[in-house]
N, C-alpha and C positions, 0 to 999 in steps of 0.2 A: 463403519457407517453409522453416523449419529442420527437418531430420530429427532425431529423437531417438534416433539410432543411428549407428554408425560404418560397418558393412558396408552395401553397396549392393544394390539390387534391379534386375535386368535383366528386361524383359518382351518377349516376341515378339509382334509385331502380325500380325493375320490377319483373316479374315472376321468374327470375333466382336468385333474391337476396332479398327475403322477409322474410325468416325465421330468428329467433333470432340468430341461429348459424352462418348463412351466414353474417348477419350484423356485428356480432362480428369479423368474419374473415376479412371483408372489413376494419373495423376500425383498426384492428391490422396491416393490410397490408399498411395502410397509408391514408385512407379517412378522410378528415377534415370536409367536409360538404356534406350532403346527399340531393339529388334532388328528389322531388316527382313530377312526370310528369303528370299533370292533363289532358293531351291529351289522356291518356290511363288509364284504370282501373276506379273503382268506388271511390266515396268519402270514403266509408267504408274501401276499400283497403288501402287508404292513411292513414286513422286514425289508422289502425292496425300497419302499418309500423312506424308511428310516435311514437305510444305508446311503441313499441319494442325498438326504438332508445332512448327514455327517460329512459327506464329500463336499457339499456346498459350504458347510461351516468352515472346512479347511481352506476353501478358496477365498471366502470373504473375510476370514480372520475374526469372526464375531461369534459368540456363543448363541446357538439356536436351541430353543426349548422344544421338546416333543412330548405330547400327552397321549396316553392310551386311554380311550373312553370305553369302559366295559358296558356291555349291553344291559345286564341286569335281567330280572325275571320279566318275561313277556306273557301277559295273561291274554289268551285268545279263545274265541269260540271254535267249535269244530266246523265241519262242512255241512252243506245243505243238499238235499236230493236233487234240486234243480240248479244248484249253484248260487241262487239268489232268492230272497223272499222280500215281502213288503209288510211291515207292521203298521197297524192303524191305531191312533190314540184311543184309549179306552179298552182296547182288546186285551185278552189274557194270553200270557206266554210263559211257558215252563222251561226252566233250565235244569239239566241233570247231568249225571256222569255216564249215562248210557252211550256207548260208542256206536251210535246209529245215526246216519245222516239226518239232519234236521228238516223241519217243515215250517209251515205258517203257525203251527201250534207249539212247537218246542225246538230246542237246540241243545247240542252237547256243550257243556262247560267243563273241560277236563282238568279242573283245579279243585280238589277236595278242600284245600286250605281256604278257599273263598267261602264255601258252604259252612265250614267250621266257624267262620267269623261273622257270618251274616245274621241279622236280626230283622224281624218285621219292621217295615218303615224305612229300611235302608234303600238308597238309590244305587242303581247299576247303570253305568254309562257305557254304551257300545259305539264302536267306530268313531273314536275321538269326541264322544259326547253328542254325536248327531242323533242317536237314539237313546232315550232315557226310560228305564224301567223302575217301578216301585215294588219292593218285596212285600207280598201279602202274608205268605206263610213259607216256612223253610225248615229243613232239617239238614243233617250232615251229608245228604246225597242229592238234594234237589231244592228248588225254590220256585214257588208259584208267584208270578208277578203280574202287574198291570202296566200296560204301555202308557207312559205319560207323554212322551214325544215320539211320534212314529217316524218311519222312513224305510229306506231300502237297506238290507243287510246281505252281505255276500260271505263267502267262505273265509274263515280264520280272521275275522275282524277283531280288533283289540277290545279289551274289557278294562274299565276303571271302576274302582270301588271307593268313592270319596268318603272321607270321614270314618273309615274303618282301618284299624291297624291289622294287617294280615300277618299270620304266623309264617312269614317267609323270610329267609335270609336274602340280603341284597346280592349275594354271590351264588349263582347257579353253577352246576358242574362245568358248563361252557365258560363262564366267567373265570373260574379257577384255572382252567386250562389256558385261557387267554392271558390271565394275569401272570402266570408262570412264564409264558412265552414273552410277554412284554418286558418283564424284568430281565429275562435272559438276553434280549437284544439291546437292552439299555435305554428304555424310555426314562424321562425325567419326572413326569407326573403320571399318576394313575387316577382316573375319574371314576367314582362309584355311582352307579345308577340305583334308583328305587330305595334310597336310604329312608328308613322310617324312624329309626331310634338310634341313640348313641352307641348301643351295642354293635350295630352294623359297622360303624367306623372302627371300633375297637377290634372287631374280628378281622377286618381288612388290614389294619395296621400290623397285627401279628404276622399275617401272611407276607406282607411287604418287607417287614424286617429292616426298615431304614434304607432300602435300595432305591426308593423313589419317594417323592412327596405325594401326599394324598389330598385329592380334591373331591369334595362332596357335592354332588348335584342335588339341589333342593327342588324336587318335583312332586312331593307328596305333602298334602296339608298336615298329616301327622307329624312330619319332621319340623314344620313351622312351630308346632306346639312345644317343641324341645329345642328351639333354635340355639339358645345360648350354650347348652351342653354340646351340641353337635359342632358349633363353630369352634369351641375350645379344643375339641378333639381333632379337628381337621387342620390341614396346612393351608387350604384355600377352599373357596366355595363358588359354586356356579348357580345362578338363578336360572333354572331350566324352565322357561315360561311356557313351553309346549304342553307338557303333561300337567304342570301346575295350573295352566289356564283351562284345562279340561276338568280338573277335579275341584275347582272352586269357581265362583262366578267371575266373569271377566272384569267386573268393576273392582274386585278385591285384589287383582294381581298387581296394579301399580303401587298401592300402599304396602303390600307385602314385599315387593321389590325394594322399596325404599327402606323398609324395616330391616331387611337382610343386609343391604349395603351399609346402613348405619351400624348394625351389630358387628359386621366384619371390620369396619373402620375403627371402632372402639377397641377391638381385639388385635388390631394390626395384622389381620389376615387378608390376603388378596381376594378380591371378589370379581367374578366375570358375569356380565349380563349376556344372555344367549337367547336364541330362537327368533326367527322371522325379523331380524333387524333390518335387512335390506331384501326381503323376500321377493319383491317384484323383479330384482335383478337376476333371478334364476333364468328369466327369459327376456328381460328388457335391459337396454344399456344404461338406464338412469333409474334411480329410486324415486318413490313417491315423496312428496313433501312431508307426509306423515311419518314415513320411515326415517327420513333425515332428522326429524324432530325427536323420534324415539331414540336414535343414537345420541343426539345431543343431550337429551334428558339424563341418560345413563352417565354421561360425562359430567354434567352439572352436579349430579348426586355424588360424584367422587368415586365411581367404579374404577377398579384397576384396569379392567380390560373389557372389550366388547368382542363378540364372536360371530363369525360367519359359518353357516352350516351348508345347506344345499347350494347357497350362492357360489361357493368355491368348489364344493365336492362334485356337483353335477351341472352347475349353471353354465349358461352360454357366455357369461362375461365375468369370469372369476378375478382376473387381474384388475379390471375396471372397478369391481365391487370393493376390492381392497383399497384402491387408490381413492375412491370417493369417501370411504370410511375414514381414511387418513386425513383427507381434506376437512371433513366435518369435525373431527377431533381437534385439529389444529385451529380451525376457526373458533370453536367454542373456547378453547384454552387461551385464545388471544382476546376474548371478551372480558372487559373489566369486571363484569358481573360474575364471571367464573371465580375469580380470586375472592370476591365477597362471599360467594357460596361456600368456598373451601374454609374460609375463616369462620363462617357462621356454623359450620358443622364440625369444627375442630374438636377432637377428643382430648380430654385432660390426660396428661402423661401420668403413668403409674408411678408410685412412690419408690422408684428404684434408681440406682446410679445410672444404668444404661439409658433409661427413659429420660432422666434429667439431662444427660449429655446430648441426646438426640433433640430434645426440645430446645436446649440452648443453642445447638448448631443451627437450627432453623432461624432463631431470633438473631444470632450473630451474623449469619449470612445476609439477612434482611438489613440489619443496621449498617454493615460496612459495605454493602453492595457487592458481595462476593459473587463470582461467576458459577460456582459449583460447590457442593458438599462431597468430599471424598471420604467414603467409608471403607475401612479395611474390615473384612468380614471372613470368617471361616465357614460357619454354618449358614450364613445368610441373615442371622438374627439382627445384626447391627444395621444392615441395609434396610431390612423390614421396618425397624424402628424409625429410621430416617424417613422412609416413605410414608409411614403412619402420620407423620407431622405435616404432610403435604406442603413441603417448602416451595418457595417461589423459583428456586433454581434446581437444575438437575442434580441427581445423586449418582456419583460414580462409584459403583460397587467393585472394589478390588478384592479378589479372592484367589488363593492358591489351589482351590479345588474346582476342577472343571464342572463337576456335577452341580455345585452351588451356583456357578456362573450361569449355567443353563437354566436352572430353576428360577433364578432371579429375572430371567427374560420376561416373566409374567408380571412383575411387580411395578406398580405405578412409579414413574419418574426415575427408575433405576437403569443406568447404562452399565451393564455388568461386563467385567473384564477379567479374564483368567491370566494371572501373573504370578510370579514367584513371591513367596512371603518375604517380609522385611525382618530385620534383626535388631535395628536400633532406630533412634529418632531421626538421625540424619538421613538414613536410607528411606525412612517413611516419608519425610518431607520431599526429598528429591524425586522419588518415584511418583508421588502424587502430582507434583508440579509438571513433570515431564509428560505424564499421561494426560493431564488436563489440557496441556497445550497441544500435544500431538493429535488428540482426538477432537480438537476443535472447540473445546469448551472455554478456554481462557487464553487471551493474548498476553505477551510479556508485559509485566507491570500490574496485571490483574491480581486480585486476591482470591484465595480459596479457603474453605474451612475443612479441616481434616478431623475425623473421629476414628479412634482405634481402641484396642484393648491391650493392656500391658499386664502380664507378659505377652508379647506378640504371638499370634497364632492360637490364643486361648479362646475357645468358642464362648460367646455370650458375655464376654468380660469388657464391654465398652466402658472405658473410664478415663479417656484422654480426649481433649479438644484442643486443636491447634490452628492458628491462623498462619497462612503462608503466602508469600508473594511469588508469582510465576516469573522466573527470570528469562531473559532473551537468549 
């Protein structure tokens, strides 16, 4: 099944989309990678969904990527005596470690690590930023605050601490258990939440041990301050605009989104734009015009993928949301201005033989009017380099490793195929031509561009460029 677009679609699974029939409909509508959200559901729920996806993969004959999204630390208030309170602007409010139900004057904040990091003048955001407190005085057990923006608060509402690096690992005991389970059942990507520093990524990479690719969710302003280091350590990045939009002013999110996309494109790392892309379709059959424009903006910026969350996990129109997102992407990519945007943000190739070959492949494909670039890849690096160039034609990624084919389902413009490795140049050309024709990329007489590494099967050794004619 060939997608008629380059950008990919990620969809979150949940109660609305867990049956084999629904998964098949989502894939047919355009989903390339499925997200298992470990913030909700049981491990057994996620295992059943993954098994259904593997069964679907066998039926359709196409690699399907699966991501395990770990919950990360969740900072929450305690409970209240009456279940709910109302804070008024200018009022005083105390936060402490006392395990006593809260009142209009105080609440439990059962996170000593927050008090350890707080300083007078810091802001605390409660309930997704609907209530804002300013710290007046604090110690390691409590904080006296002034209510800057008031509102209602109920039990266990979330707490955000913008501008403060908290002494917390991005992996809680629950995350470590979920990570071990996700690797055991065979996910392709692991998404890390609450990443604040490069060390968080390094810690996760040791635990993963190469059994899955690592995707970093950027949702903390502290992480943006060390963006380059985090991108270098990751295999892919997600712009998680939900928490990011809580912890920084809304007007700062679009420029930060563009900054992250550009950084990932320079590094040749896939980047996903996520959160509230078609939010109204949780309950309505069509998106707003603003939501359609939001998806389009992400595509014009060159994002590898756009993601649906509640729209497909719990929404009333999950298949329709995917279909509309597919149509928006295809419409944008058919706009002449899209190609101008890609050329205007094209990253310079690095001074290496593999990057030189990939850049040349894009230029040669354009000059001779080739129908596709065929990249033989073992680790996925060759296909990633080809995608980094944002060529005008599809990239067919041929790999002998099924796990690589599944991971490449996330990458812009790559049509990944699991196939046996080649041993010589004749076999390389013949296989590339046969697959380009059978999968609908090139008719007899058309030309394709082939990149590979010699010796064949050597990871990261792209050093060959070949032009071939597809025979009848």
